[in-house]
PLY file of the C-alpha trace (Angstrom):
ply
format ascii 1.0
element vertex 47
property float x
property float y
property float z
element edge 46
property int vertex1
property int vertex2
end_header
25.66 15.68 4.79
23.41 12.93 4.17
19.99 14.46 5.09
20.86 17.05 3.04
21.43 14.14 -0.35
18.27 12.41 0.84
16.13 15.52 0.19
17.61 16.50 -2.80
17.34 13.41 -4.25
13.56 12.78 -3.08
13.18 16.80 -4.77
14.29 15.50 -7.99
11.94 12.26 -7.50
9.08 14.65 -7.02
9.59 16.64 -9.80
10.26 13.39 -12.27
6.91 12.20 -11.39
5.13 15.81 -12.42
6.78 15.87 -15.53
5.76 12.11 -16.52
2.16 13.02 -14.86
1.81 15.92 -17.35
3.49 14.00 -20.35
1.30 11.24 -19.74
-1.84 13.60 -19.55
-1.02 14.74 -23.18
-3.54 13.17 -25.86
-0.59 12.11 -28.34
1.39 10.63 -25.64
-1.72 8.55 -24.65
-2.41 7.23 -28.34
1.71 6.62 -28.59
1.50 4.59 -25.56
-1.62 2.86 -26.63
-0.10 1.65 -30.27
2.78 0.59 -28.14
1.34 -1.84 -25.93
-1.25 -3.24 -28.85
2.21 -4.08 -30.17
3.53 -5.36 -27.27
0.22 -7.57 -26.74
0.63 -8.92 -30.64
4.03 -9.82 -30.56
3.29 -11.43 -27.10
0.34 -13.57 -28.82
2.49 -14.67 -31.27
4.99 -16.76 -29.64
0 1
1 2
2 3
3 4
4 5
5 6
6 7
7 8
8 9
9 10
10 11
11 12
12 13
13 14
14 15
15 16
16 17
17 18
18 19
19 20
20 21
21 22
22 23
23 24
24 25
25 26
26 27
27 28
28 29
29 30
30 31
31 32
32 33
33 34
34 35
35 36
36 37
37 38
38 39
39 40
40 41
41 42
42 43
43 44
44 45
45 46
């Protein structure tokens, strides 16, 4: 039973990575990520 459980979990993890890569490739998500990074960088510099 443990082997089956691990296989299912690893399959879910692989699928999650594929979805994350696909979403990261979209231009609107790249823009949002850059904006978030700039906000975090600016707030860190203010401290």
